[in-house]
C-alpha positions as CSV (number, residue, x, y, z in Angstrom):
1,M,-107.9,68.2,-104.1
2,K,-110.7,66.4,-103.3
3,V,-114.2,67.1,-104.6
4,K,-117.4,65.5,-103.2
5,I,-120.5,66.2,-105.7
6,V,-123.9,65.0,-104.1
7,L,-127.3,65.4,-105.4
8,C,-129.3,65.5,-103.1
9,L,-133.4,64.7,-103.3
10,L,-135.6,65.6,-100.7
11,F,-138.4,63.8,-100.0
12,F,-141.0,65.9,-98.0
13,S,-143.6,63.1,-97.0
14,I,-141.5,61.2,-95.2
15,K,-138.9,64.0,-94.1
16,T,-135.6,62.4,-95.3
17,V,-132.7,63.4,-97.7
18,Y,-131.6,60.9,-100.1
19,C,-128.2,62.1,-101.3
20,Q,-127.3,60.6,-104.5
21,T,-123.4,60.9,-105.2
22,V,-121.3,60.1,-108.5
23,T,-120.4,56.4,-107.7
24,D,-124.3,55.6,-107.4
25,Y,-124.2,55.8,-111.7
26,V,-121.2,53.1,-111.6
27,D,-122.9,50.1,-112.8
28,L,-119.9,47.1,-112.4
29,F,-122.2,44.9,-114.3
30,I,-121.9,46.7,-117.9
31,C,-119.5,44.9,-120.2
32,T,-119.4,41.7,-117.9
33,A,-121.6,39.4,-120.2
34,G,-119.9,36.9,-122.4
35,D,-117.8,38.6,-125.0
36,H,-118.7,42.2,-124.6
37,G,-116.1,44.1,-122.9
38,Q,-114.6,41.3,-120.7
39,L,-114.7,42.9,-117.4
40,D,-115.7,42.4,-114.0
41,P,-117.1,43.3,-110.9
42,S,-114.6,42.6,-108.4
43,A,-113.8,45.0,-105.6
44,T,-110.8,47.3,-106.0
45,V,-109.4,50.5,-105.2
46,P,-108.6,53.2,-108.0
47,L,-105.6,51.5,-109.8
48,G,-105.7,49.0,-106.9
49,M,-103.1,46.0,-107.1
50,V,-105.7,44.0,-105.3
51,K,-108.5,43.0,-107.4
52,L,-110.8,40.3,-105.4
53,G,-114.0,39.1,-107.3
54,P,-116.1,36.4,-108.0
55,D,-114.7,33.6,-110.6
56,T,-117.8,31.8,-112.3
57,D,-118.3,28.4,-113.6
58,P,-117.8,28.8,-116.7
59,L,-115.1,31.2,-116.5
60,N,-114.4,34.3,-118.8
61,H,-111.5,36.2,-119.9
62,S,-111.2,38.2,-116.6
63,G,-112.9,35.4,-114.2
64,Y,-116.6,36.4,-114.6
65,D,-119.4,35.9,-117.0
66,Y,-122.8,38.1,-115.5
67,N,-124.4,34.9,-117.7
68,A,-123.1,32.3,-115.5
69,K,-125.1,30.3,-112.4
70,K,-121.9,29.0,-110.5
71,I,-119.1,30.6,-108.8
72,L,-115.6,29.0,-108.2
73,G,-114.6,31.2,-106.0
74,F,-113.1,34.7,-105.1
75,S,-109.7,35.1,-106.3
76,H,-107.7,38.2,-105.9
77,N,-106.0,39.6,-108.9
78,R,-106.9,40.1,-112.9
79,I,-106.3,42.3,-115.9
80,G,-110.1,42.9,-117.6
81,G,-110.7,43.4,-121.4
82,V,-107.6,42.6,-122.8
83,G,-108.3,39.3,-124.9
84,C,-107.2,35.6,-124.5
85,N,-107.8,34.3,-121.6
86,G,-106.7,37.2,-119.5
87,A,-104.0,36.8,-116.5
88,G,-104.6,36.5,-112.5
89,G,-107.3,34.6,-110.8
90,N,-104.5,33.5,-108.2
91,L,-105.2,32.2,-104.8
92,R,-109.0,31.6,-105.0
93,I,-111.2,31.1,-101.6
94,L,-114.7,29.4,-101.8
95,P,-116.8,29.2,-98.5
96,A,-119.1,25.8,-98.5
97,I,-120.9,23.8,-96.0
98,G,-121.3,19.6,-96.3
99,E,-119.1,17.1,-98.0
100,I,-115.9,18.6,-99.3
101,N,-115.4,18.8,-103.0
102,T,-113.9,20.7,-105.6
103,C,-116.5,21.9,-107.4
104,S,-118.5,25.3,-108.2
105,I,-121.4,26.6,-105.9
106,A,-124.5,27.7,-107.2
107,F,-125.4,31.1,-106.2
108,K,-128.9,33.2,-106.1
109,K,-128.7,36.0,-108.8
110,E,-131.1,38.1,-107.7
111,S,-128.8,38.5,-104.4
112,E,-125.7,39.9,-106.2
113,K,-124.6,43.0,-105.8
114,A,-121.7,45.4,-106.5
115,S,-120.5,48.9,-106.3
116,P,-117.5,50.6,-106.6
117,C,-114.5,48.6,-103.6
118,Y,-117.6,46.1,-102.5
119,Y,-119.3,43.0,-104.1
120,S,-121.4,40.7,-102.5
121,V,-123.4,37.4,-103.3
122,E,-125.7,34.7,-101.3
123,F,-124.8,31.2,-102.2
124,S,-127.6,28.7,-102.7
125,N,-126.3,27.0,-99.3
126,H,-127.2,30.4,-97.7
127,I,-123.5,31.6,-97.1
128,L,-123.4,35.3,-97.7
129,A,-120.1,36.2,-99.3
130,E,-119.2,39.9,-98.9
131,L,-116.0,41.6,-100.8
132,T,-114.0,44.8,-100.6
133,A,-110.2,45.9,-100.7
134,T,-107.6,48.3,-100.1
135,N,-104.4,48.6,-102.7
136,Q,-102.9,45.5,-101.5
137,T,-105.5,43.7,-99.4
138,G,-108.3,41.4,-100.2
139,F,-111.3,41.2,-97.4
140,H,-113.4,38.4,-97.2
141,R,-116.2,38.6,-94.9
142,Y,-118.6,35.1,-95.3
143,T,-121.4,34.7,-93.1
144,Y,-122.7,31.1,-92.3
145,P,-125.3,29.5,-91.2
146,E,-125.4,26.9,-88.1
147,S,-123.3,24.2,-89.2
148,D,-121.1,21.2,-88.0
149,S,-119.9,20.8,-91.9
150,A,-118.5,24.3,-92.5
151,Y,-115.2,24.8,-94.7
152,I,-113.4,26.8,-96.5
153,M,-112.0,25.5,-99.9
154,I,-108.5,27.6,-100.8
155,D,-107.1,27.0,-104.0
156,I,-103.1,28.3,-104.0
157,E,-103.0,26.8,-108.1
158,S,-105.9,28.7,-109.4
159,S,-105.0,31.2,-112.4
160,F,-106.9,31.8,-115.5
161,G,-103.6,31.6,-117.9
162,G,-102.0,28.6,-116.3
163,T,-100.1,28.0,-113.0
164,I,-96.4,27.6,-113.6
165,S,-95.6,27.1,-109.5
166,A,-96.9,27.1,-106.2
167,S,-96.0,26.8,-102.5
168,K,-97.6,27.3,-99.3
169,E,-96.1,27.8,-95.5
170,M,-98.4,27.8,-92.6
171,L,-97.4,30.1,-89.8
172,N,-99.6,29.4,-87.1
173,G,-103.2,28.2,-87.0
174,H,-104.3,31.8,-88.1
175,E,-101.7,32.5,-90.6
176,F,-100.2,31.5,-93.8
177,T,-98.0,32.6,-96.7
178,V,-98.2,31.9,-100.5
179,Q,-96.1,32.2,-103.7
180,V,-97.6,31.8,-107.3
181,S,-95.9,32.1,-110.5
182,A,-98.3,32.0,-113.4
183,K,-98.6,32.6,-116.9
184,N,-99.2,35.9,-118.6
185,V,-101.9,37.3,-120.9
186,C,-102.0,35.0,-123.8
187,G,-99.5,32.5,-122.1
188,I,-96.2,35.2,-122.8
189,G,-94.2,35.5,-120.2
190,R,-94.4,35.2,-116.3
191,Y,-95.4,37.0,-113.0
192,T,-94.9,36.0,-109.4
193,A,-97.4,37.1,-106.9
194,F,-96.6,36.6,-102.8
195,Y,-99.2,36.3,-100.3
196,H,-99.9,36.8,-96.7
197,V,-103.3,34.9,-95.5
198,W,-104.8,35.9,-92.0
199,C,-108.1,34.2,-90.9
200,N,-110.1,34.9,-87.7
201,K,-111.1,31.3,-87.3
202,E,-108.7,28.5,-86.8
203,L,-107.6,26.7,-89.7
204,V,-106.1,23.3,-88.6
205,N,-106.3,19.9,-90.2
206,P,-105.9,20.6,-93.5
207,V,-106.9,18.4,-96.7
208,D,-104.8,18.7,-99.5
209,Q,-106.0,17.8,-102.8
210,G,-103.8,18.5,-106.0
211,G,-103.4,22.2,-104.7
212,K,-106.7,22.9,-103.4
213,I,-106.9,23.1,-99.4
214,F,-109.6,22.4,-97.4
215,F,-109.8,23.4,-93.8
216,R,-113.3,22.1,-91.5
217,F,-114.9,24.2,-88.6
218,K,-118.0,24.5,-86.8
219,T,-120.1,27.6,-87.1
220,K,-122.9,29.4,-85.3
221,K,-126.0,31.0,-87.0
222,A,-124.8,34.1,-88.7
223,E,-121.4,33.5,-87.8
224,E,-118.9,35.9,-89.7
225,V,-115.6,33.9,-91.1
226,L,-113.0,36.4,-91.8
227,F,-109.9,37.0,-94.3
228,Q,-107.3,39.6,-94.9
229,V,-105.2,38.5,-98.0
230,T,-102.3,40.7,-98.4
231,T,-100.0,40.9,-101.7
232,S,-96.4,42.0,-102.4
233,V,-94.3,42.2,-105.2
234,I,-91.3,41.7,-103.3
235,S,-92.0,38.6,-100.8
236,P,-94.1,36.6,-98.6
237,E,-92.3,37.9,-95.6
238,D,-93.0,41.6,-97.2
239,A,-96.8,40.5,-97.6
240,R,-96.6,40.1,-93.8
241,N,-95.1,42.9,-92.9
242,E,-97.5,45.0,-94.6
243,W,-100.3,43.2,-92.9
244,E,-99.1,43.6,-89.2
245,G,-97.9,47.1,-90.1
246,E,-100.8,48.5,-91.8
247,T,-103.9,46.2,-92.7
248,K,-104.1,44.3,-89.4
249,K,-105.7,47.7,-88.0
250,I,-108.5,47.8,-90.5
251,S,-112.1,45.9,-90.4
252,F,-113.6,45.2,-93.1
253,D,-116.4,48.1,-93.2
254,E,-113.6,50.7,-92.6
255,A,-111.8,49.3,-96.0
256,R,-115.0,49.5,-97.7
257,K,-115.6,53.1,-96.5
258,A,-112.3,54.2,-97.3
259,G,-112.5,52.3,-100.8
260,L,-115.8,53.9,-101.6
261,E,-114.5,57.2,-100.9
262,K,-111.3,57.2,-103.0
263,W,-113.8,56.1,-105.7
264,E,-116.1,59.2,-105.1
265,N,-113.2,61.9,-104.7
266,L,-111.8,60.7,-108.0
267,L,-114.9,60.0,-110.2
268,S,-116.2,63.5,-108.9
269,K,-113.3,65.2,-110.8
270,I,-115.8,65.1,-113.3
271,T,-119.2,66.4,-113.1
272,V,-122.0,65.7,-116.0
273,E,-125.5,66.9,-116.3
274,G,-127.8,65.2,-118.9
275,K,-129.7,62.3,-119.5
276,E,-129.8,59.4,-116.6
277,E,-128.6,56.6,-118.9
278,Y,-126.0,58.7,-120.5
279,K,-124.7,59.6,-116.9
280,S,-124.4,55.9,-116.1
281,L,-122.4,55.0,-119.0
282,F,-120.1,57.9,-118.1
283,Y,-119.5,56.8,-114.6
284,T,-119.3,53.3,-115.1
285,H,-116.6,53.8,-117.9
286,L,-114.8,56.4,-116.3
287,Y,-114.7,54.1,-113.2
288,H,-113.0,51.3,-116.1
289,I,-110.1,53.9,-117.2
290,F,-108.9,53.6,-113.5
291,L,-108.5,50.0,-112.9
292,N,-105.0,49.8,-115.0
293,P,-102.1,50.1,-114.3
294,V,-102.1,49.5,-110.7
295,R,-99.8,50.4,-107.6
296,S,-97.6,47.7,-107.4
297,E,-94.7,49.5,-104.5
298,N,-94.9,48.3,-101.3
299,R,-95.2,50.5,-98.3
300,L,-91.4,51.4,-98.5
301,K,-91.2,52.3,-101.8
302,E,-89.6,49.1,-103.0
303,F,-90.7,47.5,-106.1
304,R,-89.6,44.5,-108.6
305,G,-88.2,45.7,-112.2
306,T,-89.1,43.3,-115.0
307,N,-85.6,42.0,-114.4
308,G,-86.2,40.4,-111.0
309,E,-84.2,43.0,-109.3
310,I,-85.5,45.2,-106.2
311,Y,-85.2,49.1,-106.8
312,T,-86.4,52.0,-104.9
313,S,-88.9,54.9,-106.5
314,K,-87.5,58.3,-105.5
315,G,-90.5,60.9,-105.2
316,Y,-93.1,59.1,-106.9
317,T,-95.6,55.7,-106.7
318,H,-94.6,53.2,-109.2
319,Y,-97.1,51.6,-111.4
320,D,-97.2,48.1,-113.5
321,S,-99.7,46.1,-115.3
322,W,-99.5,47.7,-118.8
323,S,-101.3,46.9,-121.8
324,M,-100.0,50.2,-123.7
325,W,-100.5,48.9,-127.1
326,D,-104.1,49.8,-127.5
327,S,-104.5,52.1,-124.3
328,F,-102.1,54.8,-125.3
329,R,-104.7,55.8,-127.7
330,N,-106.9,58.1,-125.2
331,K,-107.1,57.3,-121.7
332,F,-104.2,59.0,-120.4
333,S,-104.6,62.3,-122.2
334,L,-107.5,62.6,-119.9
335,Y,-105.4,61.6,-116.5
336,T,-103.4,64.8,-117.4
337,L,-106.3,66.8,-116.4
338,I,-108.1,65.4,-113.9
339,A,-105.4,63.3,-112.1
340,P,-102.5,64.8,-113.4
341,D,-100.6,63.4,-109.9
342,V,-101.1,59.8,-111.4
343,A,-100.0,60.9,-114.9
344,S,-96.6,62.0,-113.4
345,D,-96.2,58.8,-111.6
346,I,-96.9,57.0,-114.3
347,A,-94.5,58.9,-116.5
348,N,-91.7,57.8,-114.2
349,S,-92.9,54.5,-113.8
350,L,-93.0,53.9,-118.1
351,V,-89.2,55.7,-117.8
352,D,-88.2,52.9,-115.4
353,L,-89.4,49.9,-117.5
354,Y,-86.6,51.2,-119.7
355,K,-84.1,51.8,-116.7
356,Y,-84.5,48.4,-115.3
357,G,-85.6,46.0,-118.5
358,I,-88.3,46.2,-120.7
359,P,-89.3,43.0,-122.6
360,F,-90.8,43.5,-125.9
361,W,-94.4,42.0,-124.8
362,S,-94.1,40.4,-120.9
363,G,-90.8,39.1,-119.4
364,F,-90.5,36.3,-117.2
365,N,-90.0,38.3,-113.7
366,E,-93.2,40.4,-113.8
367,P,-94.4,41.6,-110.8
368,V,-98.3,41.5,-111.5
369,P,-100.1,40.3,-114.3
370,T,-99.7,42.3,-117.8
371,V,-99.2,42.4,-121.2
372,R,-98.0,44.7,-123.6
373,T,-95.5,48.2,-123.9
374,E,-95.6,49.1,-127.5
375,H,-96.2,52.8,-128.1
376,T,-94.8,53.9,-124.6
377,I,-93.0,56.4,-126.3
378,I,-96.1,58.1,-127.7
379,T,-97.7,58.2,-124.3
380,L,-94.6,59.6,-122.5
381,L,-94.7,62.3,-125.4
382,D,-98.0,63.0,-124.6
383,F,-97.7,63.2,-121.0
384,Y,-94.5,65.5,-121.9
385,N,-96.5,68.4,-124.2
386,R,-99.7,68.1,-121.6
387,G,-97.9,69.4,-118.8
388,I,-96.3,66.6,-117.0
389,T,-92.8,67.2,-117.3
390,D,-91.1,66.1,-114.0
391,F,-89.7,62.8,-115.5
392,D,-86.4,62.5,-117.4
393,I,-86.1,60.7,-120.8
394,K,-82.4,61.5,-121.0
395,P,-80.9,58.6,-119.0
396,V,-83.3,56.1,-121.1
397,Y,-83.3,58.0,-124.8
398,Q,-80.8,55.8,-126.2
399,K,-82.8,53.0,-124.8
400,L,-85.9,54.2,-126.9
401,S,-83.9,54.8,-129.8
402,T,-82.5,51.1,-129.7
403,E,-86.2,49.7,-129.1
404,I,-87.8,51.5,-131.9
405,N,-84.7,50.6,-134.7
406,N,-85.0,47.4,-133.6
407,I,-88.7,46.4,-134.0
408,Q,-89.9,44.9,-137.1
409,S,-92.4,46.0,-139.4
410,N,-92.6,43.7,-142.5
411,T,-96.5,44.6,-142.9
412,P,-98.5,47.3,-143.8
413,D,-99.8,47.8,-140.4
414,T,-96.8,47.7,-138.5
415,K,-95.3,50.1,-140.9
416,L,-97.8,52.3,-140.1
417,E,-97.8,52.5,-136.7
418,H,-93.6,51.8,-136.1
419,S,-93.7,55.2,-138.3
420,Y,-95.9,57.1,-135.3
421,D,-93.4,55.5,-133.0
422,F,-90.9,57.2,-134.9
423,W,-92.4,60.6,-135.0
424,A,-92.8,60.4,-131.3
425,L,-88.9,59.9,-131.0
426,S,-88.6,62.8,-133.4
427,R,-90.1,65.2,-130.9
428,F,-88.2,63.8,-128.1
429,A,-85.0,64.2,-130.0
430,K,-85.8,68.0,-130.7
431,I,-86.9,68.7,-127.1
432,L,-83.3,67.4,-126.1
433,G,-81.5,69.3,-128.5
434,K,-80.4,66.7,-130.7
435,Q,-81.2,68.0,-134.3
436,Q,-79.3,65.3,-136.2
437,D,-81.6,62.7,-134.6
438,Y,-84.7,64.9,-135.1
439,L,-84.2,65.2,-139.0
440,L,-83.2,61.2,-139.1
441,Y,-86.2,60.0,-137.4
442,L,-88.7,62.4,-139.0
443,Q,-87.0,61.1,-142.2
444,K,-88.0,57.4,-140.6
445,A,-91.5,58.6,-139.8
446,N,-92.2,59.6,-143.3
447,E,-91.0,56.5,-144.9
448,Y,-94.7,55.5,-144.1
449,K,-95.6,57.2,-147.5
450,K,-94.3,54.5,-149.4
451,V,-96.3,51.9,-148.2
452,W,-99.6,54.1,-148.1
453,E,-99.3,54.9,-151.6
454,S,-98.9,51.2,-152.8
455,K,-101.5,50.1,-150.2
456,F,-103.8,52.4,-149.1
457,L,-104.4,55.0,-151.5
458,H,-106.6,52.9,-153.8
459,M,-109.3,50.9,-152.5
460,N,-110.3,47.7,-154.2
461,D,-112.2,44.4,-153.3
462,Q,-108.9,43.3,-151.6
463,S,-109.3,46.2,-148.9
464,D,-112.1,45.0,-147.1
465,I,-110.5,41.5,-146.5
466,M,-109.7,41.3,-142.3
467,H,-106.3,40.1,-142.0
468,G,-105.4,40.9,-145.7
469,D,-101.7,41.4,-146.7
470,G,-100.6,40.2,-143.1
471,L,-102.6,43.0,-141.1
472,Y,-103.2,41.8,-137.6
473,E,-106.5,42.7,-136.7
474,G,-108.4,44.8,-139.4
475,T,-109.1,45.3,-142.9
476,I,-106.8,48.0,-145.3
477,W,-109.7,50.2,-145.4
478,Q,-109.5,50.0,-141.3
479,Y,-105.8,50.8,-141.1
480,R,-106.3,53.1,-144.1
481,W,-106.4,56.1,-141.3
482,H,-104.1,55.3,-138.8
483,V,-101.4,58.3,-139.8
484,Q,-102.4,60.3,-137.1
485,F,-99.1,61.8,-137.0
486,D,-99.5,63.4,-140.6
487,I,-103.0,63.4,-141.8
488,G,-102.5,66.8,-143.9
489,G,-99.8,64.1,-145.4
490,I,-102.7,61.9,-146.3
491,I,-105.4,64.6,-147.3
492,E,-102.1,65.4,-150.3
493,M,-101.7,61.8,-151.1
494,M,-105.7,61.4,-151.8
495,G,-105.7,65.1,-153.7
496,G,-107.0,67.6,-151.3
497,K,-109.4,67.9,-148.6
498,E,-112.5,67.5,-150.6
499,K,-111.3,63.6,-151.7
500,Y,-110.2,63.1,-148.4
501,T,-113.5,63.9,-147.2
502,E,-115.3,61.9,-150.0
503,Q,-113.6,58.5,-149.2
504,L,-113.9,59.4,-145.2
505,E,-117.4,59.6,-146.0
506,Y,-117.9,56.6,-147.9
507,F,-116.0,54.7,-145.5
508,F,-118.8,55.5,-142.8
509,D,-121.6,55.1,-145.0
510,N,-120.8,51.9,-146.3
511,N,-120.3,50.3,-142.9
512,L,-116.6,49.8,-143.2
513,Y,-115.9,51.5,-139.8
514,N,-114.7,48.6,-137.0
515,H,-115.5,50.3,-133.4
516,G,-115.3,46.7,-132.1
517,N,-111.3,46.8,-132.5
518,Q,-108.8,50.1,-132.3
519,P,-107.0,51.0,-135.4
520,D,-109.7,53.3,-136.4
521,I,-111.4,54.6,-133.3
522,H,-110.7,57.8,-133.8
523,A,-111.4,58.2,-137.4
524,S,-115.0,59.7,-136.6
525,F,-113.1,62.6,-135.7
526,M,-111.0,62.8,-138.8
527,F,-113.7,64.7,-140.6
528,N,-112.5,68.0,-138.6
529,F,-109.6,67.8,-141.0
530,G,-111.2,67.9,-144.3
531,N,-114.0,70.3,-145.2
532,K,-116.9,68.6,-143.3
533,P,-116.5,68.8,-139.9
534,W,-120.1,68.6,-139.3
535,L,-119.7,64.8,-140.4
536,T,-117.6,64.4,-136.8
537,Q,-120.3,65.7,-134.9
538,K,-123.0,63.6,-136.7
539,W,-121.0,60.2,-136.9
540,V,-119.5,60.5,-133.3
541,N,-123.5,61.1,-132.0
542,R,-124.2,57.9,-133.8
543,I,-121.5,55.8,-132.5
544,L,-122.4,57.4,-128.6
545,T,-126.3,57.2,-128.7
546,K,-128.1,55.4,-131.9
547,Q,-128.5,52.1,-133.9
548,M,-125.2,51.2,-135.9
549,I,-124.3,48.7,-138.4
550,Q,-121.5,46.9,-137.3
551,Y,-119.7,43.8,-139.9
552,Y,-116.6,43.1,-138.1
553,G,-115.6,41.0,-135.1
554,T,-111.4,40.5,-134.2
555,H,-110.9,38.1,-136.8
556,E,-113.4,38.2,-139.3
557,K,-116.3,40.2,-141.1
558,W,-119.4,38.2,-140.0
559,A,-122.3,37.1,-142.6
560,T,-124.8,38.7,-140.3
561,P,-123.8,42.2,-139.3
562,Y,-124.7,43.2,-135.9
563,E,-127.2,46.2,-135.7
564,G,-127.8,47.6,-132.4
565,R,-125.9,50.6,-130.2
566,I,-122.5,49.7,-129.5
567,Y,-122.4,50.9,-125.9
568,K,-125.6,49.7,-123.7
569,K,-126.3,50.0,-120.2
570,S,-126.4,46.2,-119.6
571,P,-124.3,43.3,-118.9
572,A,-123.6,42.8,-122.6
573,G,-122.4,46.4,-122.9
574,Y,-120.7,46.8,-126.1
575,I,-121.1,44.8,-129.5
576,P,-119.6,41.0,-129.9
577,E,-115.6,40.7,-129.5
578,M,-115.4,44.6,-128.4
579,D,-113.0,43.8,-125.5
580,D,-112.1,47.1,-123.4
581,D,-108.7,46.5,-123.9
582,E,-107.7,47.8,-120.1
583,G,-110.1,51.2,-120.5
584,T,-109.2,51.9,-124.1
585,M,-112.7,51.7,-125.3
586,S,-114.2,53.1,-122.2
587,G,-111.8,56.3,-122.7
588,W,-113.2,56.4,-126.1
589,Y,-116.6,56.8,-124.7
590,I,-115.8,59.1,-121.7
591,L,-114.0,61.7,-124.0
592,A,-116.2,61.4,-127.0
593,S,-119.1,61.8,-124.8
594,M,-117.7,65.2,-123.5
595,G,-117.1,66.2,-127.0
596,L,-113.6,66.0,-126.9
597,Y,-110.7,63.5,-128.8
598,P,-107.0,63.2,-128.8
599,V,-106.4,62.2,-132.5
600,L,-103.1,62.7,-132.7
601,V,-101.6,61.7,-129.1
602,G,-98.7,63.3,-128.3
603,D,-100.0,66.8,-129.5
604,P,-101.5,68.8,-126.4
605,V,-105.0,69.2,-128.8
606,F,-108.3,67.8,-128.9
607,Q,-110.5,67.7,-131.2
608,I,-114.0,68.5,-131.2
609,S,-117.2,67.0,-131.3
610,T,-120.8,67.9,-129.8
611,P,-121.3,66.7,-126.2
612,V,-124.0,64.1,-125.0
613,F,-124.6,66.3,-122.0
614,D,-126.3,69.6,-121.0
615,K,-123.3,70.7,-118.7
616,I,-120.0,69.1,-118.0
617,T,-117.6,70.5,-115.2
618,I,-114.1,69.2,-115.1
619,H,-112.7,70.1,-111.5
620,L,-109.0,70.8,-112.1
621,P,-106.0,71.5,-109.9
622,D,-105.8,74.7,-107.7
623,N,-109.3,74.8,-107.5
624,K,-109.8,76.0,-111.1
625,K,-112.9,74.6,-113.5
626,F,-113.4,74.2,-117.1
627,V,-117.1,74.1,-117.9
628,I,-118.5,72.8,-121.3
629,K,-122.4,73.8,-122.0
630,T,-124.3,72.8,-124.9
631,N,-127.5,74.5,-125.4
632,G,-130.5,73.1,-126.9
633,F,-129.3,69.3,-127.0
634,S,-131.2,66.7,-127.8
635,D,-131.8,63.4,-129.8
636,T,-132.1,65.5,-132.9
637,N,-130.0,68.5,-132.1
638,F,-126.5,67.8,-132.2
639,Y,-124.9,70.0,-134.9
640,I,-123.3,72.7,-133.7
641,Q,-124.3,75.9,-134.9
642,S,-121.9,78.2,-132.6
643,A,-119.3,78.2,-129.9
644,T,-117.9,80.8,-127.5
645,L,-114.8,80.6,-125.2
646,N,-114.7,82.5,-122.1
647,G,-117.7,84.8,-124.1
648,K,-115.6,85.1,-127.4
649,I,-116.8,83.7,-130.3
650,F,-114.9,80.0,-130.9
651,N,-115.0,78.8,-134.2
652,Q,-112.3,75.9,-134.5
653,S,-113.2,72.5,-134.5
654,F,-110.5,71.8,-131.6
655,I,-109.3,73.1,-128.9
656,D,-105.6,73.5,-127.2
657,Q,-104.9,71.5,-123.9
658,K,-103.7,75.0,-122.5
659,D,-107.2,76.4,-123.0
660,I,-108.6,73.8,-120.8
661,I,-106.5,73.7,-118.0
662,S,-106.5,77.5,-117.7
663,G,-109.9,76.9,-116.4
664,G,-113.2,78.5,-118.6
665,I,-116.5,78.2,-120.0
666,L,-116.7,76.7,-123.6
667,E,-120.4,77.2,-124.7
668,F,-122.0,75.6,-127.8
669,N,-125.2,76.3,-129.5
670,V,-126.8,73.1,-131.3
671,S,-129.3,71.9,-133.7
672,D,-131.0,69.5,-135.8
673,K,-129.2,71.1,-139.1
674,P,-125.3,71.4,-139.7
675,N,-123.8,74.9,-139.8
676,E,-121.4,73.9,-142.9
677,G,-119.2,77.2,-141.8
678,W,-118.8,76.6,-138.2
679,G,-114.9,75.1,-137.6
680,N,-114.5,74.7,-141.4
681,Q,-111.0,76.4,-141.7
């Protein structure tokens, strides 16, 4: 189903119609400054393998820092918001004039533009650079001034994480191929990329300076120098075949138009009405959750597994580039509503990981930059229970069991996370009719209670220490709530709903919550499970729209806290050290701003809070719609007084997936004071 929503403003004085599309609300510079999101304005299509964008000097995690004043060149792949130095940054191209040098070039900041599937900038040497992309090809258009000393620099060894090997082969004066192997995120594992490069200028007499290759030529005034760089996970020959069969026929402007239409059709699956600032944040973060994973198969439906072998997908598109460790927490649940076909393909691709070799983190034969794959079992269960059932878990069930049984959980946080995996495995065992396994894995899941009672039940001065008790990133207070699969169990251990709610309230009132990292990002929705669900409405609204005090970075508690908005419409779009974790933090914003959140991923339910929009329309398959209306919403009016679902009284603080995908209207009436009876069951 293709949906294209336009908002048209008629200016009678000049007798023209200006149509504003949802992609006009996407601001690609949000979360690109410093360590405030670690994202970039690269040109790409939804879930595209090619992410063609600027690498600034100095570099940032995904190559780009909004604060930089120079550009090193334009590279073709990256994975954003994942920490360390990211990964990618391969095959960097830089247009230049004058004496050959290997340095960066200053650019005119005011000239910089970015929109879905397009980036442009003018350098101080008056070269205009424009970028766009298809799934497998990056399109460069460089408009030169007249010059006798123009050149192109091509760096075949460029890499954010470190190059292991790189080679080039000239095919003729206009074409060459490149093969690059580079380190993955945090230096763990390796991926290999293959490229075919075509240029409309004849590339002769190369000057090779240690991996950087320079081609000289003359240019006329406003002459366009074009590059098409096609990638493959199979081989350089396959990249050339892809270019010869598909890309060669496409112009820069055609690629740009087609890419923008893809984004428009995808982002229009949800339409929102309300404050302009919130709309921009909404569509920008909706864009962010569709950057990864990436479609890595070629046109012949072949893909390379993590063991290096070539396989053929049957009836589905293959995806790669994972960061499941955090992205499992929210965004894939939204995929099941607005992109169920993509969710199905991703589910089959995740099963492929177990069929064809899955490393603990990143292997040495990865086809694209990637991160980690823990908690894949939870995502697969969530897909299945939300109606994505056209994947077969049976052939890999034993491998899933072996993996989870072999994971070490020797710290309090890993014990809680591991127990969540066992819970998901027990549910799959039940689905497959393996009753003994179901009981065994449910028992293993419930073993979390021992460590929870000893480490998380009673708080003290040691509970607010980052990395205390060997925790990975966070405090005992923050990991305390990471038992989504048995909230009833921790309520019982705390002594009932009243004491549970008091403890959760203390956690937020004393600024112990850390939205900059992931273990507790669902906690604001956990008041729905206690006896004060209106506090979910209060704290979710505050995180979305108001000033917050945040004390925590990734690895330490700051002496001076951050005070301000967590989500901002600016290049410093997040609080310091808050990376996007491949769409996790964007996913939180999108779902929370809609008033929905999957606290228990694996269960087909969304917890409810107050949306920040007057009206939200989710365009479902088969021309169905689910509409969420919020009557009376304002900066002060965000407490739910009453609600109806399809005209009937609705008095629960959660909604089932089936009620959404059936279509209908969920309507809230809100005011500035809580209704302590609503949703309190």
